[in-house]
C-alpha positions as CSV (number, residue, x, y, z in Angstrom):
1,M,0.0,0.0,0.0
2,T,1.3,3.4,-1.0
3,P,0.1,6.9,0.0
4,G,-1.7,7.3,-3.3
5,T,-3.8,4.1,-3.0
6,L,-5.5,4.5,0.4
7,P,-8.9,3.0,1.2
8,P,-11.6,5.5,2.3
9,V,-11.5,6.7,5.9
10,R,-13.7,4.7,8.2
11,G,-15.3,7.3,10.4
12,V,-15.0,6.7,14.2
13,P,-16.9,9.2,16.3
14,V,-15.0,10.5,19.4
15,E,-18.2,9.8,21.4
16,Q,-17.7,6.1,20.8
17,V,-14.2,6.2,22.3
18,R,-15.5,8.2,25.3
19,R,-18.1,5.5,26.0
20,A,-15.4,2.9,25.8
21,L,-13.3,4.8,28.4
22,A,-15.8,4.0,31.1
23,G,-13.9,1.8,33.5
24,A,-10.7,1.9,31.3
25,R,-7.3,2.4,32.7
26,Q,-6.1,6.0,33.1
27,V,-3.1,6.6,30.9
28,A,0.1,8.0,32.4
29,V,1.9,9.8,29.6
30,L,5.7,10.0,30.3
31,D,6.6,12.8,27.9
32,D,10.2,13.1,26.9
33,D,9.7,16.8,26.3
34,P,6.7,19.1,26.9
35,T,5.7,19.6,23.3
36,G,3.6,16.5,23.3
37,T,0.8,18.3,25.1
38,Q,-0.1,20.4,22.1
39,T,-2.9,18.2,20.8
40,V,-4.9,18.0,24.0
41,R,-6.6,20.3,26.5
42,E,-7.9,20.3,30.1
43,L,-5.5,17.6,31.3
44,P,-3.1,17.8,34.2
45,V,0.7,18.0,33.5
46,L,3.3,17.4,36.2
47,T,7.0,18.3,36.1
48,R,7.7,16.5,39.4
49,W,6.8,12.9,40.1
50,T,6.4,12.5,43.9
51,V,3.7,10.1,44.8
52,E,1.6,13.0,46.1
53,D,1.9,14.9,42.9
54,I,0.8,11.9,40.9
55,R,-2.1,11.3,43.3
56,W,-3.1,14.9,42.7
57,A,-3.3,14.2,39.0
58,L,-5.2,11.0,39.4
59,R,-7.8,12.7,41.6
60,Q,-8.7,15.2,38.8
61,G,-10.9,12.7,37.2
62,T,-9.4,12.9,33.7
63,A,-8.8,10.1,31.3
64,G,-5.0,10.6,31.6
65,F,-2.3,13.0,32.7
66,Y,1.2,14.0,31.6
67,V,4.5,13.7,33.5
68,L,7.2,15.7,31.9
69,T,10.4,13.6,32.1
70,N,12.5,15.5,29.6
71,T,14.4,12.3,28.9
72,R,15.2,13.3,25.4
73,S,17.8,15.7,26.8
74,L,19.4,13.0,29.0
75,S,22.0,10.3,28.4
76,P,20.6,6.8,28.0
77,E,21.7,5.9,31.5
78,D,20.0,8.9,33.1
79,A,16.9,8.6,30.9
80,A,16.5,5.0,32.1
81,A,16.9,5.9,35.7
82,R,14.4,8.7,35.4
83,D,11.8,6.6,33.6
84,R,12.1,3.9,36.2
85,E,11.7,6.4,39.0
86,V,8.6,8.0,37.4
87,A,7.0,4.6,36.6
88,E,7.5,3.3,40.1
89,A,6.0,6.4,41.6
90,C,3.0,6.2,39.2
91,L,2.3,2.6,40.2
92,V,2.5,3.3,43.9
93,A,0.2,6.3,43.6
94,A,-2.2,4.3,41.5
95,E,-2.4,1.6,44.1
96,Q,-3.1,4.1,46.8
97,E,-5.8,5.7,44.7
98,N,-7.2,2.3,43.6
99,V,-6.7,3.2,39.9
100,R,-5.5,1.0,37.1
101,L,-2.8,2.6,34.8
102,A,-1.6,2.2,31.2
103,F,1.7,3.8,30.3
104,A,2.4,5.9,27.2
105,S,6.0,6.8,26.3
106,R,5.3,10.0,24.3
107,S,8.2,11.0,22.0
108,D,9.0,12.8,18.9
109,S,6.8,12.4,15.8
110,T,10.0,12.6,13.7
111,L,11.4,9.6,15.6
112,R,14.1,11.3,17.7
113,G,14.4,9.9,21.3
114,H,15.5,6.9,23.4
115,F,13.9,3.9,21.8
116,P,13.6,1.0,22.6
117,L,15.3,2.0,25.9
118,E,12.3,3.8,27.4
119,T,9.7,1.1,26.7
120,D,12.2,-1.5,27.9
121,V,12.4,0.2,31.2
122,L,8.7,0.6,31.5
123,G,8.2,-3.0,30.6
124,D,10.6,-4.0,33.4
125,V,8.8,-1.9,36.0
126,V,5.4,-3.2,34.9
127,S,6.7,-6.8,35.1
128,R,8.1,-6.2,38.6
129,H,4.7,-5.1,39.7
130,G,3.1,-8.4,38.5
131,A,1.9,-7.7,35.0
132,T,3.1,-9.2,31.7
133,V,3.6,-6.8,28.7
134,D,1.9,-8.3,25.7
135,G,2.9,-5.7,23.2
136,V,4.6,-2.3,22.5
137,L,2.4,-0.2,20.2
138,L,4.4,2.1,18.0
139,A,2.3,5.0,16.7
140,P,4.4,8.1,16.1
141,A,1.8,10.0,14.0
142,Y,1.2,13.7,14.5
143,V,-1.7,14.3,12.1
144,D,-2.0,18.0,12.7
145,A,1.7,18.6,11.8
146,G,1.6,16.2,8.8
147,R,3.6,13.3,10.3
148,V,1.7,10.2,9.2
149,T,2.4,6.4,9.0
150,I,1.2,4.6,5.8
151,G,2.0,1.1,4.9
152,G,4.3,0.8,7.9
153,T,6.4,3.7,6.6
154,H,6.6,7.1,8.4
155,W,6.2,10.2,6.3
156,L,6.3,14.0,6.6
157,R,3.7,16.0,4.6
158,S,5.3,18.9,2.9
159,A,4.2,21.4,0.2
160,G,5.7,19.1,-2.4
161,G,4.0,16.0,-1.1
162,L,4.9,13.2,1.3
163,V,8.6,12.8,2.2
164,P,10.0,9.7,3.9
165,V,11.1,10.8,7.4
166,A,14.6,9.5,6.9
167,E,15.1,12.0,4.1
168,S,14.3,14.9,6.4
169,E,16.7,17.1,8.4
170,F,15.4,15.4,11.6
171,A,17.0,12.1,10.6
172,R,20.4,13.8,10.7
173,D,19.9,14.8,14.4
174,A,23.3,14.8,16.2
175,S,22.1,12.6,19.1
176,F,19.2,10.6,17.6
177,G,19.9,10.2,13.9
178,Y,18.7,7.3,11.8
179,R,18.5,5.9,8.3
180,S,15.2,4.0,8.0
181,S,11.7,5.4,7.3
182,K,10.1,1.9,7.3
183,L,9.3,1.5,11.0
184,S,10.0,-2.2,11.2
185,E,13.5,-1.4,9.8
186,W,13.8,1.6,12.1
187,V,13.0,-0.6,15.1
188,E,15.7,-3.1,14.0
189,E,18.2,-0.2,13.5
190,K,17.5,1.5,16.9
191,S,17.6,-1.8,18.8
192,A,20.9,-2.7,17.1
193,G,19.4,-5.8,15.7
194,R,17.9,-7.1,19.0
195,I,14.4,-6.7,17.5
196,P,14.6,-8.0,13.9
197,R,12.3,-6.3,11.4
198,G,10.6,-9.6,10.7
199,E,9.3,-9.8,14.3
200,V,7.7,-6.4,14.1
201,A,3.9,-6.6,13.3
202,E,2.0,-4.0,11.3
203,L,-1.6,-2.8,11.7
204,T,-1.9,-1.1,8.3
205,L,-4.6,1.2,6.9
206,D,-6.1,-1.5,4.7
207,V,-7.0,-3.4,7.9
208,I,-7.9,-0.4,10.0
209,R,-10.2,1.1,7.4
210,T,-11.8,-1.9,5.8
211,G,-12.0,-4.2,8.8
212,T,-14.3,-4.1,11.8
213,D,-13.7,-3.4,15.4
214,G,-13.6,-7.2,15.9
215,T,-11.0,-7.6,13.2
216,L,-8.6,-5.1,14.9
217,R,-9.3,-6.7,18.2
218,A,-8.4,-10.1,16.9
219,R,-5.1,-8.8,15.6
220,L,-4.3,-7.4,19.0
221,D,-5.3,-10.7,20.7
222,D,-2.5,-12.4,18.9
223,V,0.2,-10.1,20.2
224,R,2.3,-11.7,22.9
225,N,5.7,-11.4,24.6
226,G,6.2,-7.7,24.2
227,R,6.0,-7.7,20.4
228,V,6.3,-4.4,18.7
229,V,3.2,-3.4,16.6
230,V,3.4,-0.5,14.2
231,L,0.0,1.4,13.9
232,D,-0.7,3.2,10.7
233,A,-2.5,6.5,10.9
234,D,-3.2,9.2,8.4
235,E,-6.3,10.7,10.1
236,D,-7.5,10.8,13.7
237,D,-10.2,8.3,12.8
238,D,-7.5,5.7,12.1
239,L,-6.2,6.2,15.6
240,R,-9.6,6.1,17.2
241,A,-10.3,2.8,15.4
242,S,-7.1,1.4,16.9
243,V,-7.8,2.8,20.3
244,L,-11.3,1.1,20.5
245,A,-9.6,-2.2,19.8
246,I,-6.9,-1.5,22.4
247,L,-9.4,-0.5,25.1
248,A,-11.4,-3.7,24.5
249,A,-8.3,-5.8,24.7
250,E,-7.1,-4.1,27.9
251,Q,-10.5,-4.6,29.5
252,D,-10.0,-8.3,29.0
253,G,-6.6,-8.3,30.6
254,K,-4.1,-7.5,27.8
255,T,-1.3,-5.1,28.8
256,F,0.3,-2.8,26.2
257,L,2.9,-0.1,26.3
258,Y,2.5,2.8,24.0
259,R,5.4,4.5,22.2
260,V,3.6,7.3,20.5
261,G,3.5,10.8,19.0
262,P,1.0,13.5,20.1
263,S,-2.0,12.3,18.1
264,F,-2.3,8.9,19.7
265,V,-2.7,10.4,23.2
266,R,-5.6,12.6,22.0
267,A,-7.4,9.6,20.7
268,R,-6.6,7.5,23.8
269,V,-8.1,10.1,26.2
270,G,-11.2,10.5,24.1
271,Q,-10.6,14.0,22.7
272,E,-10.8,15.3,19.1
273,A,-9.1,18.1,17.3
274,Q,-10.3,21.3,18.9
275,P,-10.0,24.9,17.6
276,P,-7.4,27.1,19.2
277,I,-8.1,29.0,22.4
278,D,-10.5,31.8,21.6
279,D,-9.5,35.5,22.0
280,G,-11.7,36.0,25.0
281,T,-10.2,33.2,27.0
282,L,-6.7,34.2,25.9
283,A,-7.3,37.8,27.1
284,R,-8.3,36.5,30.5
285,L,-5.1,34.4,30.7
286,V,-2.7,37.0,29.5
287,E,-2.3,39.9,32.0
288,G,0.5,42.2,33.2
289,D,2.1,45.5,32.4
290,A,5.1,44.1,30.5
291,H,5.5,42.5,27.1
292,G,6.2,38.9,26.4
293,L,9.4,36.9,26.7
294,V,10.2,34.4,23.9
295,I,13.0,31.9,24.7
296,V,14.5,30.1,21.7
297,G,16.9,27.1,22.0
298,S,15.9,25.1,18.9
299,H,18.4,25.0,16.1
300,V,16.3,23.4,13.4
301,G,16.0,25.3,10.2
302,L,12.3,25.9,10.6
303,T,12.8,27.8,13.8
304,S,15.4,30.1,12.2
305,R,13.0,30.9,9.4
306,Q,10.2,31.5,11.9
307,L,12.4,34.0,13.7
308,E,13.1,35.8,10.4
309,H,9.4,36.1,9.7
310,L,8.7,37.4,13.2
311,A,11.3,40.1,12.6
312,V,9.5,41.2,9.4
313,R,6.2,41.4,11.2
314,R,7.1,43.3,14.4
315,R,9.8,45.0,16.3
316,F,11.4,43.1,19.2
317,T,14.6,43.2,21.2
318,T,17.0,40.3,20.7
319,V,19.2,39.2,23.5
320,E,21.6,36.6,22.2
321,L,23.7,34.2,24.2
322,D,26.8,33.3,22.3
323,V,27.3,29.5,22.5
324,P,31.2,29.5,22.3
325,T,31.2,32.1,25.1
326,I,28.8,30.0,27.2
327,L,31.2,27.1,26.8
328,D,34.2,29.3,27.9
329,D,34.4,29.2,31.7
330,R,36.4,32.4,31.8
331,R,33.9,34.5,30.0
332,S,30.5,32.8,30.6
333,E,29.5,34.4,33.9
334,R,29.8,38.0,32.8
335,H,28.1,37.2,29.5
336,L,25.1,35.8,31.3
337,R,24.8,38.6,33.8
338,D,24.8,41.2,31.0
339,A,22.1,39.2,29.2
340,V,19.8,39.3,32.2
341,T,20.2,43.1,32.5
342,A,19.5,43.6,28.8
343,A,16.4,41.4,28.8
344,T,14.9,42.9,32.0
345,T,15.3,46.4,30.8
346,A,13.8,45.7,27.4
347,L,10.7,44.0,28.7
348,A,9.2,47.3,29.7
349,E,9.3,48.6,26.1
350,S,9.0,45.6,23.8
351,L,8.7,42.0,23.1
352,V,12.0,40.2,24.0
353,V,13.5,37.3,22.2
354,L,16.1,35.5,24.3
355,R,18.0,33.1,22.1
356,T,21.2,31.2,21.6
357,S,23.5,32.0,18.6
358,R,22.3,30.2,15.5
359,T,25.5,28.4,14.6
360,L,25.1,24.8,15.8
361,V,27.9,23.5,17.9
362,T,28.1,19.7,18.0
363,G,30.3,17.4,20.0
364,R,32.7,14.6,19.0
365,D,30.0,11.9,19.7
366,E,26.4,11.5,20.9
367,A,27.3,11.9,24.6
368,H,29.4,15.0,24.0
369,S,26.7,16.6,21.9
370,L,24.1,16.0,24.6
371,E,26.5,17.5,27.2
372,I,26.9,20.6,25.1
373,A,23.2,20.9,24.7
374,R,22.7,20.6,28.5
375,R,25.2,23.4,29.2
376,V,23.7,25.7,26.7
377,S,20.2,25.0,27.9
378,A,21.3,25.6,31.5
379,A,22.6,29.0,30.6
380,L,19.5,29.9,28.7
381,T,17.2,28.8,31.4
382,R,19.2,30.6,34.1
383,V,19.0,33.9,32.2
384,A,15.3,33.3,31.6
385,G,14.6,32.6,35.2
386,E,16.5,35.6,36.5
387,T,14.8,37.8,34.0
388,V,11.3,36.6,35.0
389,A,12.1,37.0,38.7
390,A,13.3,40.6,38.1
391,R,10.3,41.6,35.9
392,R,7.3,39.3,35.3
393,P,6.3,39.3,31.7
394,S,2.8,39.0,30.4
395,Y,3.5,35.5,29.0
396,V,6.5,33.3,28.3
397,V,7.1,31.2,25.1
398,G,9.5,28.3,25.2
399,K,10.7,27.5,21.6
400,G,12.2,24.0,21.3
401,G,11.7,20.7,23.1
402,I,14.6,20.7,25.6
403,T,14.3,24.4,26.0
404,S,10.6,24.5,26.8
405,S,11.1,21.7,29.4
406,D,13.9,23.4,31.2
407,V,12.2,26.8,31.1
408,A,9.1,25.2,32.7
409,T,11.0,23.4,35.5
410,E,14.1,25.6,36.0
411,S,13.2,29.1,34.9
412,L,9.5,29.2,36.1
413,G,9.4,26.5,38.8
414,I,6.3,24.9,37.4
415,D,5.4,21.6,39.2
416,R,1.7,21.2,38.5
417,A,-0.2,22.8,35.6
418,W,-3.2,22.5,33.4
419,I,-3.1,22.2,29.6
420,R,-5.6,24.8,28.4
421,G,-5.4,24.2,24.7
422,S,-3.5,25.3,21.6
423,L,-2.8,28.7,20.0
424,L,-2.8,27.3,16.5
425,P,-4.8,24.3,15.2
426,G,-3.3,21.2,16.8
427,I,0.0,22.8,17.7
428,V,1.6,25.2,20.3
429,S,0.2,24.4,23.7
430,L,-0.7,26.8,26.5
431,W,-0.2,25.8,30.1
432,E,-1.6,27.5,33.1
433,P,0.6,26.8,36.1
434,A,-1.5,25.6,39.1
435,S,1.2,26.2,41.8
436,G,4.6,27.8,42.3
437,P,6.0,31.2,41.6
438,A,4.7,31.2,38.0
439,R,1.1,30.4,39.1
440,G,-1.3,32.0,36.5
441,L,1.5,33.1,34.1
442,P,0.6,31.7,30.7
443,Y,3.4,29.4,29.4
444,I,3.4,28.6,25.7
445,V,5.2,25.4,24.6
446,F,6.3,25.7,21.0
447,A,8.2,22.8,19.5
448,G,11.1,23.6,17.2
449,N,9.9,21.5,14.4
450,V,6.2,22.4,13.9
451,G,4.1,25.0,12.1
452,G,4.8,27.0,9.0
453,E,7.3,29.8,8.5
454,T,4.8,32.4,9.9
455,S,3.6,30.4,12.8
456,L,5.7,32.0,15.5
457,A,4.7,35.5,14.2
458,D,1.0,34.4,14.3
459,V,1.3,33.2,17.9
460,I,3.0,36.3,19.0
461,D,0.4,38.5,17.3
462,R,-2.3,36.7,19.3
463,L,-0.5,37.0,22.6
464,E,0.5,40.6,22.1
465,K,-3.0,41.5,21.1
466,A,-4.4,39.8,24.3
């Protein structure tokens, strides 16, 4: 099956999924950066994972909740330790609240992240608590942003048509690069051959769209021993059809782990694509006598082009952190203090864009590249936090996955928040902190790799107007 020969979509109303959620397991979404929240609304999100924090989330009565692990920014060893810690806390909290859990490892829709490490760790924790993992469901689709899986191959939708993901700039990522667009081959590649492509099952669109709920359920009944199953998805209806079969199988005792992009979570919690937050609601959320602060750490080409379009559309003050200076212990401290002063002063008069220099500095290997990324992110979030403490802006935008996570936890001290919705259709999430020093300060999570070239300018226009 190719993208040009798809069977007609089989409509699956979201109300059907909501009915199936009665008595279903709540889903704990371990998000490896905060951008996975942009497809949902009115769900809790945690940046800490004490048992009491997780119990708070479980008591909110939602179909699921997010825990921001930020593991994409960590070494494999640290990512595994954090996932284990979070999963253990989730299961303890669930037992105390008498709740059954399913686990989703939410990661990048362009396939960057620690796989299969994260699902391996979750499977080990689940097994230690007495359950057997029957399957790992791989569903990286992000329909709103044009990342879709067809015929077991993952694609990016562009102006020129569908492009195999391995031919995109994302596949050349310094830390998580890859060669394969066919997901069974990608699983073999990322597992270094431990999971052969021939052992990866596929639930393709010809089955999802032409079969029945019973057909899909029968396919899942045959999954055993932690087998990886690739789920095709080109529309939300495709994911909802799969979710109905998953929920039915789980009700009968099957245990799955989900390794997914943003769209699967929306289907799994019984939500559908919603329009962006309306102007009236946005005006109530955005208050204050200063302008906004935009913090940019992403280095993908799209982010650079978005900044160029923002500069054409409106005046703003740029405060740039020079990466080589950050990495120079002799000059770094003075450089960061000067940046805080410049940003704080400028907020009274204009929008401020705090960013790192655009020249990408990579290390000699994956571990060194991650270490450089952490040092740069620490400098950026320090300057952001000291700026916000000195003069509270009307809103804060975090641009880039690792950046937006570190800004939430380090700069703003957010521990519990509510996802209020998106600022553009299906992308760019707005959080309302529920506690801590940033309580009530709108925080906008803007991935580095989503939207069009004017999307950042469009978001800032809405926020500045509010």
